ZADO-1210 file (C-alpha; in nm, 4 decimals, padded with zeros to 6 digits):
<atoms>
<atom x="-03.9627" y="00.5133" z="03.2612" code="MET" pos="1"/>
<atom x="-03.9871" y="00.5959" z="02.8926" code="LEU" pos="2"/>
<atom x="-03.6650" y="00.5790" z="02.6906" code="MET" pos="3"/>
<atom x="-03.5340" y="00.8860" z="02.5161" code="THR" pos="4"/>
<atom x="-03.5217" y="00.8772" z="02.1373" code="ARG" pos="5"/>
<atom x="-03.1445" y="00.8199" z="02.1507" code="ARG" pos="6"/>
<atom x="-03.1816" y="00.5360" z="02.4027" code="GLU" pos="7"/>
<atom x="-03.4568" y="00.3742" z="02.1951" code="TRP" pos="8"/>
<atom x="-03.2609" y="00.3818" z="01.8718" code="VAL" pos="9"/>
<atom x="-02.9425" y="00.2734" z="02.0483" code="GLY" pos="10"/>
<atom x="-03.1279" y="-00.0263" z="02.1881" code="ALA" pos="11"/>
<atom x="-03.2719" y="-00.1028" z="01.8446" code="THR" pos="12"/>
<atom x="-02.9280" y="-00.0904" z="01.6847" code="VAL" pos="13"/>
<atom x="-02.7882" y="-00.3141" z="01.9570" code="ALA" pos="14"/>
<atom x="-03.0693" y="-00.5638" z="01.9056" code="ALA" pos="15"/>
<atom x="-03.0026" y="-00.5694" z="01.5319" code="ALA" pos="16"/>
<atom x="-02.6504" y="-00.6935" z="01.5993" code="PHE" pos="17"/>
<atom x="-02.7024" y="-00.9040" z="01.9118" code="ALA" pos="18"/>
<atom x="-02.7740" y="-01.2357" z="01.7424" code="GLY" pos="19"/>
<atom x="-02.4967" y="-01.2036" z="01.4874" code="ARG" pos="20"/>
<atom x="-02.2461" y="-01.0954" z="01.7525" code="MET" pos="21"/>
<atom x="-02.3296" y="-01.3994" z="01.9649" code="ALA" pos="22"/>
<atom x="-02.2672" y="-01.6221" z="01.6644" code="MET" pos="23"/>
<atom x="-01.9396" y="-01.4442" z="01.5966" code="ALA" pos="24"/>
<atom x="-01.8227" y="-01.4960" z="01.9552" code="ARG" pos="25"/>
<atom x="-01.9003" y="-01.8664" z="01.9296" code="ASP" pos="26"/>
<atom x="-01.7020" y="-01.8980" z="01.6061" code="LYS" pos="27"/>
<atom x="-01.4106" y="-01.6686" z="01.6802" code="ALA" pos="28"/>
<atom x="-01.0964" y="-01.8414" z="01.8060" code="ALA" pos="29"/>
<atom x="-00.8953" y="-01.5193" z="01.8363" code="ALA" pos="30"/>
<atom x="-00.9506" y="-01.1417" z="01.8199" code="PRO" pos="31"/>
<atom x="-00.9885" y="-01.0014" z="01.4687" code="VAL" pos="32"/>
<atom x="-00.6621" y="-00.8067" z="01.4879" code="GLY" pos="33"/>
<atom x="-00.4634" y="-01.1117" z="01.5915" code="GLN" pos="34"/>
<atom x="-00.6166" y="-01.3279" z="01.3186" code="THR" pos="35"/>
<atom x="-00.5584" y="-01.0575" z="01.0582" code="MET" pos="36"/>
<atom x="-00.1970" y="-01.0022" z="01.1662" code="THR" pos="37"/>
<atom x="-00.1164" y="-01.3732" z="01.1552" code="THR" pos="38"/>
<atom x="-00.2712" y="-01.4056" z="00.8081" code="ALA" pos="39"/>
<atom x="-00.0759" y="-01.1020" z="00.6838" code="ALA" pos="40"/>
<atom x="00.2491" y="-01.2480" z="00.8154" code="GLN" pos="41"/>
<atom x="00.1754" y="-01.5768" z="00.6367" code="ARG" pos="42"/>
<atom x="00.0839" y="-01.3821" z="00.3230" code="PHE" pos="43"/>
<atom x="00.4205" y="-01.2061" z="00.3095" code="LEU" pos="44"/>
<atom x="00.6197" y="-01.5148" z="00.4082" code="GLU" pos="45"/>
<atom x="00.4664" y="-01.7090" z="00.1180" code="ALA" pos="46"/>
<atom x="00.5985" y="-01.4624" z="-00.1417" code="MET" pos="47"/>
<atom x="00.9369" y="-01.4521" z="-00.3133" code="PRO" pos="48"/>
<atom x="01.1386" y="-01.1373" z="-00.2448" code="ALA" pos="49"/>
<atom x="01.0526" y="-00.9618" z="-00.5730" code="ALA" pos="50"/>
<atom x="00.6803" y="-01.0152" z="-00.5274" code="GLN" pos="51"/>
<atom x="00.6961" y="-00.9135" z="-00.1624" code="LYS" pos="52"/>
<atom x="00.8558" y="-00.5871" z="-00.2744" code="GLY" pos="53"/>
<atom x="00.5494" y="-00.5152" z="-00.4879" code="LYS" pos="54"/>
<atom x="00.3118" y="-00.5866" z="-00.2025" code="ALA" pos="55"/>
<atom x="00.4826" y="-00.3907" z="00.0774" code="MET" pos="56"/>
<atom x="00.4859" y="-00.0153" z="00.1366" code="PHE" pos="57"/>
<atom x="00.5776" y="00.2048" z="00.4303" code="ALA" pos="58"/>
<atom x="00.2817" y="00.2687" z="00.6598" code="PHE" pos="59"/>
<atom x="00.2697" y="00.6372" z="00.5677" code="ASP" pos="60"/>
<atom x="00.3214" y="00.5869" z="00.1937" code="ASN" pos="61"/>
<atom x="00.0844" y="00.8005" z="-00.0147" code="GLU" pos="62"/>
<atom x="-00.0275" y="00.4902" z="-00.2052" code="GLU" pos="63"/>
<atom x="-00.2331" y="00.3978" z="00.0986" code="ARG" pos="64"/>
<atom x="-00.4805" y="00.6723" z="00.0090" code="PHE" pos="65"/>
<atom x="-00.4800" y="00.5924" z="-00.3654" code="ASN" pos="66"/>
<atom x="-00.7735" y="00.3516" z="-00.3527" code="TRP" pos="67"/>
<atom x="-01.0317" y="00.2967" z="-00.6264" code="HIS" pos="68"/>
<atom x="-01.3064" y="00.0577" z="-00.7299" code="PHE" pos="69"/>
<atom x="-01.3043" y="00.0872" z="-01.1108" code="VAL" pos="70"/>
<atom x="-01.0839" y="-00.1104" z="-01.3512" code="PRO" pos="71"/>
<atom x="-00.7424" y="00.0588" z="-01.3731" code="LEU" pos="72"/>
<atom x="-00.5760" y="-00.0707" z="-01.6868" code="ASN" pos="73"/>
<atom x="-00.3242" y="00.0048" z="-01.9592" code="ASP" pos="74"/>
<atom x="-00.5069" y="-00.0896" z="-02.2776" code="VAL" pos="75"/>
<atom x="-00.1902" y="-00.0819" z="-02.4887" code="ALA" pos="76"/>
<atom x="-00.0150" y="-00.3464" z="-02.2777" code="THR" pos="77"/>
<atom x="-00.3322" y="-00.5173" z="-02.1554" code="LYS" pos="78"/>
<atom x="-00.2104" y="-00.4908" z="-01.7986" code="SER" pos="79"/>
<atom x="-00.3407" y="-00.3449" z="-01.4740" code="SER" pos="80"/>
<atom x="-00.1937" y="-00.0223" z="-01.3411" code="THR" pos="81"/>
<atom x="-00.2884" y="-00.1039" z="-00.9814" code="ARG" pos="82"/>
<atom x="-00.0185" y="-00.1352" z="-00.7196" code="GLU" pos="83"/>
<atom x="00.0232" y="-00.4543" z="-00.5209" code="GLY" pos="84"/>
<atom x="00.0022" y="-00.8223" z="-00.6093" code="VAL" pos="85"/>
<atom x="-00.3084" y="-00.9737" z="-00.7730" code="PRO" pos="86"/>
<atom x="-00.4542" y="-01.3027" z="-00.6560" code="LEU" pos="87"/>
<atom x="-00.3819" y="-01.4674" z="-00.9901" code="GLU" pos="88"/>
<atom x="-00.0066" y="-01.4114" z="-00.9496" code="ASP" pos="89"/>
<atom x="00.0125" y="-01.5576" z="-00.5983" code="MET" pos="90"/>
<atom x="00.1151" y="-01.9027" z="-00.4872" code="SER" pos="91"/>
<atom x="-00.1547" y="-02.1223" z="-00.3365" code="LYS" pos="92"/>
<atom x="-00.0203" y="-02.0457" z="00.0120" code="GLU" pos="93"/>
<atom x="-00.0250" y="-01.6697" z="-00.0474" code="ALA" pos="94"/>
<atom x="-00.3759" y="-01.6853" z="-00.1970" code="GLN" pos="95"/>
<atom x="-00.5047" y="-01.8727" z="00.1070" code="THR" pos="96"/>
<atom x="-00.3469" y="-01.6202" z="00.3434" code="ALA" pos="97"/>
<atom x="-00.4822" y="-01.3258" z="00.1396" code="ALA" pos="98"/>
<atom x="-00.8351" y="-01.4642" z="00.1540" code="LEU" pos="99"/>
<atom x="-00.7908" y="-01.5315" z="00.5259" code="ASP" pos="100"/>
<atom x="-00.7070" y="-01.1615" z="00.5685" code="MET" pos="101"/>
<atom x="-01.0307" y="-01.0748" z="00.3901" code="MET" pos="102"/>
<atom x="-01.2259" y="-01.3268" z="00.5937" code="ARG" pos="103"/>
<atom x="-01.0919" y="-01.1788" z="00.9172" code="ALA" pos="104"/>
<atom x="-01.1856" y="-00.8274" z="00.8062" code="GLY" pos="105"/>
<atom x="-01.5468" y="-00.9002" z="00.7127" code="MET" pos="106"/>
<atom x="-01.8521" y="-01.0674" z="00.8559" code="SER" pos="107"/>
<atom x="-01.9344" y="-01.4116" z="00.7241" code="GLU" pos="108"/>
<atom x="-02.1948" y="-01.2588" z="00.4945" code="GLU" pos="109"/>
<atom x="-01.9630" y="-00.9723" z="00.3989" code="GLY" pos="110"/>
<atom x="-01.6924" y="-01.2161" z="00.2911" code="PHE" pos="111"/>
<atom x="-01.9455" y="-01.4204" z="00.0952" code="LYS" pos="112"/>
<atom x="-02.0537" y="-01.1030" z="-00.0847" code="TRP" pos="113"/>
<atom x="-01.6940" y="-01.0002" z="-00.1531" code="ALA" pos="114"/>
<atom x="-01.6285" y="-01.3364" z="-00.3153" code="GLU" pos="115"/>
<atom x="-01.9492" y="-01.3080" z="-00.5187" code="ALA" pos="116"/>
<atom x="-01.8403" y="-00.9622" z="-00.6364" code="ILE" pos="117"/>
<atom x="-01.5111" y="-01.1124" z="-00.7560" code="ARG" pos="118"/>
<atom x="-01.6927" y="-01.3907" z="-00.9379" code="GLN" pos="119"/>
<atom x="-01.9201" y="-01.1396" z="-01.1141" code="ARG" pos="120"/>
<atom x="-01.6153" y="-01.0631" z="-01.3283" code="GLU" pos="121"/>
<atom x="-01.6696" y="-01.4004" z="-01.4976" code="ASN" pos="122"/>
<atom x="-02.0205" y="-01.2926" z="-01.5951" code="ILE" pos="123"/>
<atom x="-01.8917" y="-00.9604" z="-01.7276" code="LEU" pos="124"/>
<atom x="-01.6240" y="-01.1439" z="-01.9265" code="ALA" pos="125"/>
<atom x="-01.8878" y="-01.3705" z="-02.0786" code="GLU" pos="126"/>
<atom x="-02.1126" y="-01.0859" z="-02.1899" code="PHE" pos="127"/>
<atom x="-01.8338" y="-00.8373" z="-02.2699" code="GLU" pos="128"/>
<atom x="-01.5883" y="-01.0572" z="-02.4638" code="PRO" pos="129"/>
<atom x="-01.3907" y="-00.7553" z="-02.5850" code="MET" pos="130"/>
<atom x="-01.3107" y="-00.6789" z="-02.2196" code="ASN" pos="131"/>
<atom x="-01.2479" y="-01.0349" z="-02.1068" code="ALA" pos="132"/>
<atom x="-00.8729" y="-00.9665" z="-02.0728" code="TRP" pos="133"/>
<atom x="-00.9360" y="-00.7615" z="-01.7593" code="TYR" pos="134"/>
<atom x="-01.2670" y="-00.9051" z="-01.6364" code="ARG" pos="135"/>
<atom x="-01.0964" y="-01.1580" z="-01.4104" code="LYS" pos="136"/>
<atom x="-01.1645" y="-01.2704" z="-01.0505" code="PRO" pos="137"/>
<atom x="-00.7880" y="-01.2950" z="-01.0098" code="GLY" pos="138"/>
<atom x="-00.7395" y="-00.9219" z="-01.0673" code="TRP" pos="139"/>
<atom x="-00.7923" y="-00.8218" z="-00.7063" code="TYR" pos="140"/>
<atom x="-00.4795" y="-00.6659" z="-00.5623" code="PHE" pos="141"/>
<atom x="-00.3363" y="-00.6784" z="-00.2102" code="PHE" pos="142"/>
<atom x="-00.1027" y="-00.4239" z="-00.0530" code="THR" pos="143"/>
<atom x="00.0436" y="-00.4120" z="00.2986" code="VAL" pos="144"/>
<atom x="00.1514" y="-00.0890" z="00.4697" code="TYR" pos="145"/>
<atom x="00.4078" y="-00.1233" z="00.7466" code="GLY" pos="146"/>
<atom x="00.5074" y="-00.4490" z="00.9163" code="LYS" pos="147"/>
<atom x="00.2296" y="-00.6769" z="01.0420" code="PRO" pos="148"/>
<atom x="00.3068" y="-00.7303" z="01.4114" code="ALA" pos="149"/>
<atom x="00.1423" y="-00.7462" z="01.7530" code="ALA" pos="150"/>
<atom x="00.2713" y="-00.3972" z="01.8331" code="THR" pos="151"/>
<atom x="00.2957" y="-00.0809" z="01.6269" code="GLY" pos="152"/>
<atom x="00.0898" y="00.0398" z="01.3308" code="ARG" pos="153"/>
<atom x="00.0284" y="-00.1344" z="01.0025" code="TRP" pos="154"/>
<atom x="-00.2481" y="-00.1600" z="00.7458" code="GLY" pos="155"/>
<atom x="-00.3525" y="-00.3354" z="00.4289" code="TRP" pos="156"/>
<atom x="-00.5912" y="-00.3034" z="00.1374" code="ARG" pos="157"/>
<atom x="-00.7760" y="-00.5316" z="-00.1001" code="VAL" pos="158"/>
<atom x="-00.8863" y="-00.3648" z="-00.4210" code="GLU" pos="159"/>
<atom x="-01.0319" y="-00.4446" z="-00.7598" code="GLY" pos="160"/>
<atom x="-01.3449" y="-00.3841" z="-00.9652" code="HIS" pos="161"/>
<atom x="-01.6323" y="-00.3071" z="-00.7268" code="HIS" pos="162"/>
<atom x="-01.4379" y="-00.3997" z="-00.4127" code="LEU" pos="163"/>
<atom x="-01.2051" y="-00.1708" z="-00.2161" code="ALA" pos="164"/>
<atom x="-01.1520" y="-00.2013" z="00.1589" code="VAL" pos="165"/>
<atom x="-00.8744" y="-00.0504" z="00.3708" code="SER" pos="166"/>
<atom x="-00.7763" y="-00.1676" z="00.7196" code="TYR" pos="167"/>
<atom x="-00.5648" y="-00.0115" z="00.9919" code="THR" pos="168"/>
<atom x="-00.4256" y="-00.2113" z="01.2862" code="VAL" pos="169"/>
<atom x="-00.2659" y="-00.0544" z="01.5950" code="VAL" pos="170"/>
<atom x="-00.1027" y="-00.2707" z="01.8639" code="ASP" pos="171"/>
<atom x="-00.2915" y="-00.5759" z="01.7435" code="GLY" pos="172"/>
<atom x="-00.6329" y="-00.4089" z="01.7331" code="GLU" pos="173"/>
<atom x="-00.8206" y="-00.3253" z="01.4131" code="VAL" pos="174"/>
<atom x="-00.9038" y="00.0434" z="01.4537" code="VAL" pos="175"/>
<atom x="-01.0430" y="00.1147" z="01.1059" code="SER" pos="176"/>
<atom x="-01.2146" y="-00.0774" z="00.8248" code="THR" pos="177"/>
<atom x="-01.2819" y="00.2223" z="00.6049" code="THR" pos="178"/>
<atom x="-01.3186" y="00.3253" z="00.3305" code="PRO" pos="179"/>
<atom x="-01.5329" y="00.0118" z="00.2769" code="PHE" pos="180"/>
<atom x="-01.6689" y="-00.0037" z="-00.0805" code="PHE" pos="181"/>
<atom x="-01.8814" y="-00.2751" z="-00.2405" code="MET" pos="182"/>
<atom x="-02.0438" y="-00.2578" z="-00.5834" code="GLY" pos="183"/>
<atom x="-02.2115" y="-00.4988" z="-00.8228" code="LEU" pos="184"/>
<atom x="-02.2865" y="-00.5337" z="-01.1944" code="ASN" pos="185"/>
<atom x="-02.5299" y="-00.6841" z="-01.2708" code="PRO" pos="186"/>
<atom x="-02.7320" y="-00.6803" z="-00.9489" code="VAL" pos="187"/>
<atom x="-02.9913" y="-00.9148" z="-01.0955" code="THR" pos="188"/>
<atom x="-02.8415" y="-01.1573" z="-01.3459" code="ILE" pos="189"/>
<atom x="-03.0581" y="-01.1202" z="-01.6553" code="MET" pos="190"/>
<atom x="-02.9158" y="-01.3867" z="-01.8863" code="GLN" pos="191"/>
<atom x="-02.7354" y="-01.7191" z="-01.8832" code="GLY" pos="192"/>
<atom x="-02.7352" y="-02.0137" z="-01.6436" code="ALA" pos="193"/>
<atom x="-02.7830" y="-01.7937" z="-01.3362" code="LYS" pos="194"/>
<atom x="-03.0647" y="-01.5843" z="-01.4827" code="LYS" pos="195"/>
<atom x="-03.2820" y="-01.4327" z="-01.2105" code="GLY" pos="196"/>
<atom x="-03.0213" y="-01.4612" z="-00.9343" code="GLU" pos="197"/>
<atom x="-03.0267" y="-01.1581" z="-00.7047" code="ARG" pos="198"/>
<atom x="-02.8589" y="-01.2240" z="-00.3710" code="ASN" pos="199"/>
<atom x="-02.5487" y="-01.0033" z="-00.3341" code="VAL" pos="200"/>
<atom x="-02.5560" y="-00.6753" z="-00.1291" code="ILE" pos="201"/>
<atom x="-02.9180" y="-00.6235" z="-00.2373" code="THR" pos="202"/>
<atom x="-03.0341" y="-00.5074" z="00.1100" code="PRO" pos="203"/>
<atom x="-02.8642" y="-00.1737" z="00.0423" code="CYS" pos="204"/>
<atom x="-03.1115" y="-00.1211" z="-00.2435" code="GLU" pos="205"/>
<atom x="-03.4185" y="-00.2748" z="-00.0822" code="ASP" pos="206"/>
<atom x="-03.3786" y="-00.1135" z="00.2609" code="LEU" pos="207"/>
<atom x="-03.3028" y="00.2293" z="00.1153" code="GLY" pos="208"/>
<atom x="-03.6153" y="00.2104" z="-00.0967" code="ARG" pos="209"/>
<atom x="-03.8218" y="00.0858" z="00.1983" code="ALA" pos="210"/>
<atom x="-03.7072" y="00.3779" z="00.4122" code="LEU" pos="211"/>
<atom x="-03.8020" y="00.6352" z="00.1487" code="PHE" pos="212"/>
<atom x="-04.1394" y="00.4733" z="00.0821" code="LYS" pos="213"/>
<atom x="-04.2165" y="00.4715" z="00.4552" code="SER" pos="214"/>
<atom x="-04.1986" y="00.8528" z="00.4624" code="LEU" pos="215"/>
<atom x="-04.5184" y="01.0543" z="00.4297" code="ASP" pos="216"/>
<atom x="-04.5570" y="01.2938" z="00.1326" code="PRO" pos="217"/>
<atom x="-04.4324" y="01.5973" z="00.3236" code="ASP" pos="218"/>
<atom x="-04.1275" y="01.4098" z="00.4505" code="GLN" pos="219"/>
<atom x="-04.0545" y="01.2799" z="00.1007" code="GLN" pos="220"/>
<atom x="-04.0501" y="01.6362" z="-00.0302" code="LYS" pos="221"/>
<atom x="-03.7733" y="01.7176" z="00.2178" code="VAL" pos="222"/>
<atom x="-03.5759" y="01.3986" z="00.1531" code="ALA" pos="223"/>
<atom x="-03.6061" y="01.3971" z="-00.2273" code="LEU" pos="224"/>
<atom x="-03.3624" y="01.5759" z="-00.4588" code="LEU" pos="225"/>
<atom x="-03.4243" y="01.6450" z="-00.8267" code="ALA" pos="226"/>
<atom x="-03.0664" y="01.5634" z="-00.9267" code="LYS" pos="227"/>
<atom x="-02.8820" y="01.2375" z="-00.8603" code="HIS" pos="228"/>
<atom x="-02.5955" y="01.2416" z="-00.6136" code="LEU" pos="229"/>
<atom x="-02.2422" y="01.2507" z="-00.7597" code="PRO" pos="230"/>
<atom x="-02.0396" y="00.9348" z="-00.8066" code="GLU" pos="231"/>
<atom x="-01.8524" y="00.7882" z="-00.5115" code="VAL" pos="232"/>
<atom x="-01.5132" y="00.9579" z="-00.5071" code="ALA" pos="233"/>
<atom x="-01.2173" y="00.7206" z="-00.5119" code="GLY" pos="234"/>
<atom x="-00.8578" y="00.8242" z="-00.4445" code="ARG" pos="235"/>
<atom x="-00.9708" y="01.0436" z="-00.1565" code="THR" pos="236"/>
<atom x="-00.8259" y="01.0427" z="00.1940" code="ALA" pos="237"/>
<atom x="-01.1375" y="01.2013" z="00.3436" code="HIS" pos="238"/>
<atom x="-01.5080" y="01.1401" z="00.2927" code="ALA" pos="239"/>
<atom x="-01.6965" y="01.4269" z="00.1282" code="PRO" pos="240"/>
<atom x="-01.8936" y="01.6355" z="00.3770" code="GLU" pos="241"/>
<atom x="-02.0755" y="01.8546" z="00.1261" code="ASP" pos="242"/>
<atom x="-02.3495" y="01.6173" z="00.0058" code="LEU" pos="243"/>
<atom x="-02.7082" y="01.7404" z="00.0498" code="PRO" pos="244"/>
<atom x="-02.8529" y="01.6398" z="00.3860" code="LYS" pos="245"/>
<atom x="-03.2251" y="01.5830" z="00.3161" code="GLY" pos="246"/>
<atom x="-03.4540" y="01.4737" z="00.6005" code="LEU" pos="247"/>
<atom x="-03.3303" y="01.4675" z="00.9598" code="SER" pos="248"/>
<atom x="-03.3905" y="01.1534" z="01.1657" code="ALA" pos="249"/>
<atom x="-03.5320" y="01.3847" z="01.4318" code="SER" pos="250"/>
<atom x="-03.8287" y="01.4406" z="01.1977" code="LYS" pos="251"/>
<atom x="-03.8957" y="01.0671" z="01.1525" code="MET" pos="252"/>
<atom x="-04.1440" y="00.8520" z="01.3410" code="THR" pos="253"/>
<atom x="-04.0246" y="00.5604" z="01.5525" code="ALA" pos="254"/>
<atom x="-04.1179" y="00.3166" z="01.2740" code="ALA" pos="255"/>
<atom x="-03.9268" y="00.5203" z="01.0166" code="GLN" pos="256"/>
<atom x="-03.6248" y="00.5399" z="01.2452" code="GLN" pos="257"/>
<atom x="-03.6395" y="00.1620" z="01.2740" code="LYS" pos="258"/>
<atom x="-03.6166" y="00.1436" z="00.8937" code="ASN" pos="259"/>
<atom x="-03.3193" y="00.3810" z="00.9064" code="LEU" pos="260"/>
<atom x="-03.1493" y="00.1610" z="01.1659" code="VAL" pos="261"/>
<atom x="-03.2087" y="-00.1482" z="00.9499" code="ALA" pos="262"/>
<atom x="-03.0396" y="00.0245" z="00.6562" code="LEU" pos="263"/>
<atom x="-02.7375" y="00.1238" z="00.8654" code="LEU" pos="264"/>
<atom x="-02.7195" y="-00.2255" z="01.0147" code="ALA" pos="265"/>
<atom x="-02.6737" y="-00.3638" z="00.6637" code="HIS" pos="266"/>
<atom x="-02.3651" y="-00.1510" z="00.6011" code="TYR" pos="267"/>
<atom x="-02.2147" y="-00.2219" z="00.9412" code="MET" pos="268"/>
<atom x="-02.3090" y="-00.5860" z="00.8982" code="GLY" pos="269"/>
<atom x="-02.0501" y="-00.6138" z="00.6227" code="ARG" pos="270"/>
<atom x="-01.7881" y="-00.5852" z="00.8997" code="MET" pos="271"/>
<atom x="-01.7039" y="-00.8378" z="01.1735" code="PRO" pos="272"/>
<atom x="-01.9482" y="-00.8084" z="01.4632" code="ALA" pos="273"/>
<atom x="-01.7040" y="-00.6498" z="01.7066" code="GLY" pos="274"/>
<atom x="-01.5986" y="-00.3827" z="01.4582" code="LEU" pos="275"/>
<atom x="-01.9614" y="-00.3200" z="01.3640" code="ALA" pos="276"/>
<atom x="-02.0386" y="-00.2612" z="01.7317" code="LYS" pos="277"/>
<atom x="-01.7581" y="-00.0064" z="01.7548" code="THR" pos="278"/>
<atom x="-01.9062" y="00.1859" z="01.4614" code="GLU" pos="279"/>
<atom x="-02.2536" y="00.1558" z="01.6130" code="THR" pos="280"/>
<atom x="-02.1329" y="00.2934" z="01.9451" code="ASP" pos="281"/>
<atom x="-01.9751" y="00.5927" z="01.7696" code="ARG" pos="282"/>
<atom x="-02.2947" y="00.6559" z="01.5758" code="LEU" pos="283"/>
<atom x="-02.5247" y="00.6448" z="01.8771" code="THR" pos="284"/>
<atom x="-02.2907" y="00.8481" z="02.0981" code="ALA" pos="285"/>
<atom x="-02.2827" y="01.1240" z="01.8345" code="ALA" pos="286"/>
<atom x="-02.6628" y="01.1418" z="01.8309" code="GLY" pos="287"/>
<atom x="-02.9208" y="00.9579" z="01.6217" code="ILE" pos="288"/>
<atom x="-03.1187" y="01.2792" z="01.5767" code="ASP" pos="289"/>
<atom x="-02.8226" y="01.4278" z="01.3913" code="ARG" pos="290"/>
<atom x="-02.8421" y="01.1664" z="01.1152" code="ILE" pos="291"/>
<atom x="-03.0007" y="01.2666" z="00.7837" code="SER" pos="292"/>
<atom x="-03.1326" y="01.0822" z="00.4771" code="PHE" pos="293"/>
<atom x="-03.1474" y="01.2086" z="00.1204" code="VAL" pos="294"/>
<atom x="-03.2902" y="01.0201" z="-00.1804" code="TYR" pos="295"/>
<atom x="-03.3082" y="01.0808" z="-00.5554" code="THR" pos="296"/>
<atom x="-03.4961" y="00.9154" z="-00.8388" code="GLY" pos="297"/>
<atom x="-03.7999" y="00.6892" z="-00.8336" code="GLU" pos="298"/>
<atom x="-03.8508" y="00.4363" z="-00.5518" code="PRO" pos="299"/>
<atom x="-03.9482" y="00.1459" z="-00.7743" code="GLU" pos="300"/>
<atom x="-03.7382" y="-00.1521" z="-00.8918" code="PRO" pos="301"/>
<atom x="-03.5674" y="-00.0863" z="-01.2226" code="GLY" pos="302"/>
<atom x="-03.5707" y="00.2920" z="-01.1759" code="LYS" pos="303"/>
<atom x="-03.2503" y="00.4929" z="-01.1342" code="ARG" pos="304"/>
<atom x="-03.1948" y="00.6193" z="-00.7816" code="HIS" pos="305"/>
<atom x="-02.9295" y="00.7268" z="-00.5307" code="THR" pos="306"/>
<atom x="-02.9218" y="00.8044" z="-00.1604" code="TYR" pos="307"/>
<atom x="-02.6962" y="00.9102" z="00.1243" code="ALA" pos="308"/>
<atom x="-02.7193" y="00.8667" z="00.4998" code="VAL" pos="309"/>
<atom x="-02.4992" y="01.1046" z="00.6964" code="GLN" pos="310"/>
<atom x="-02.4198" y="01.1596" z="01.0609" code="GLY" pos="311"/>
<atom x="-02.1496" y="01.3345" z="01.2634" code="PRO" pos="312"/>
<atom x="-01.9231" y="01.0277" z="01.2425" code="THR" pos="313"/>
<atom x="-02.0042" y="00.8533" z="00.9132" code="PHE" pos="314"/>
<atom x="-02.1264" y="00.8660" z="00.5546" code="LEU" pos="315"/>
<atom x="-02.3202" y="00.6042" z="00.3605" code="VAL" pos="316"/>
<atom x="-02.3201" y="00.6872" z="-00.0117" code="HIS" pos="317"/>
<atom x="-02.5138" y="00.4706" z="-00.2608" code="TYR" pos="318"/>
<atom x="-02.5904" y="00.4886" z="-00.6320" code="LEU" pos="319"/>
<atom x="-02.7888" y="00.2679" z="-00.8680" code="ASN" pos="320"/>
<atom x="-02.8223" y="00.4833" z="-01.1761" code="GLU" pos="321"/>
<atom x="-02.5977" y="00.3088" z="-01.4291" code="GLN" pos="322"/>
<atom x="-02.6928" y="00.0464" z="-01.6850" code="ASN" pos="323"/>
<atom x="-02.5746" y="-00.3085" z="-01.6319" code="ASP" pos="324"/>
<atom x="-02.3676" y="-00.5048" z="-01.8831" code="CYS" pos="325"/>
<atom x="-02.6866" y="-00.5767" z="-02.0849" code="HIS" pos="326"/>
<atom x="-02.7931" y="-00.2091" z="-02.0930" code="LYS" pos="327"/>
<atom x="-03.0686" y="-00.2649" z="-01.8366" code="ASN" pos="328"/>
<atom x="-03.1179" y="00.0518" z="-01.6302" code="PRO" pos="329"/>
<atom x="-03.0612" y="00.0677" z="-01.2547" code="ALA" pos="330"/>
<atom x="-02.9006" y="-00.2749" z="-01.2231" code="ASN" pos="331"/>
<atom x="-02.5517" y="-00.1605" z="-01.1212" code="HIS" pos="332"/>
<atom x="-02.4801" y="-00.0666" z="-00.7584" code="ILE" pos="333"/>
<atom x="-02.2029" y="00.1416" z="-00.6016" code="HIS" pos="334"/>
<atom x="-02.2106" y="00.1650" z="-00.2207" code="SER" pos="335"/>
<atom x="-01.9661" y="00.2780" z="00.0458" code="ILE" pos="336"/>
<atom x="-01.9390" y="00.3256" z="00.4203" code="TYR" pos="337"/>
<atom x="-01.6884" y="00.5891" z="00.5336" code="ARG" pos="338"/>
<atom x="-01.5835" y="00.7239" z="00.8713" code="SER" pos="339"/>
<atom x="-01.5586" y="01.1019" z="00.8798" code="LEU" pos="340"/>
<atom x="-01.2918" y="01.0977" z="01.1500" code="LYS" pos="341"/>
<atom x="-01.1390" y="00.7518" z="01.1243" code="ASN" pos="342"/>
<atom x="-01.0823" y="00.6542" z="00.7594" code="ASP" pos="343"/>
<atom x="-00.7361" y="00.4964" z="00.7385" code="PHE" pos="344"/>
<atom x="-00.7249" y="00.4964" z="01.1188" code="GLY" pos="345"/>
<atom x="-00.7430" y="00.8741" z="01.1302" code="GLY" pos="346"/>
<atom x="-00.4085" y="00.9068" z="00.9513" code="VAL" pos="347"/>
<atom x="-00.3982" y="01.1765" z="00.6828" code="THR" pos="348"/>
<atom x="-00.1627" y="01.2210" z="00.3866" code="PRO" pos="349"/>
<atom x="00.1510" y="01.4243" z="00.4338" code="LYS" pos="350"/>
<atom x="00.1040" y="01.7910" z="00.3462" code="ALA" pos="351"/>
</atoms>
């Protein structure tokens, strides 16, 4: 019996994750929620009372929705205006626990990328000496919302330049990993000892370009916009639902849909395998044919471009249209995965 389009794509998505999920099961000693909760408890226990007061908020505090991925600084005092406690101010024990929280909330590759994003601040400090006071890998801030425990609701966030991820845990189970933002500047290191290095979150650029280039001319006309997509919106409790839609997956060939699945697998692959599967199940249940892809710019390396992939349950929003720190065009990525119904665990700000 021939598979339906939905069954075929669902099977393709499942296959994309199968190997990594098997590896994750072999490595995992405890469920993600349990590991994350234990690390959060250690994190708070390692802090003196005054510092703990800066890190902790009520679960429903409005600060939970006040996320951003750009530097937030007071130039006059040369200090950050972000809430929470930065890595550089933590004890060794608290730093270890904070990074264990991150490790629990990401795939092995996702955590490696997150650490590389932090270390890019050293490169920015080197080539932007006037900004070196805030280009620091230690300026990534951690906040906890509610009390980490095996029962009840709590959440936490890690946030700094080009990295902002929010988690929600309910009764020991991680129910949300979004908004999940990763960015990078420079994407390809153009100068210095690491010149030519290009190995951090680059699949989001390469796979997006490959998908667009796999479309035929008529399909490209539908998918392509003349104007770049707007910047990713920080400090928002809900993902935007008004971006242009472009080409429907229902109008793609099987090979093109496979390219679409590969692109989505990259974004979900930033998460732990079990959480990625949950997102995949939501996506396929809502209908692959209801996913759309829109692209702007030129599909060649070094050319400014943006894209979005949207479905009934999610939004992928990507831009590479800024200069890098050396003024090279299209070498500066912003990318985010958002859940339309489940950002922050489906909790919304108070009216």
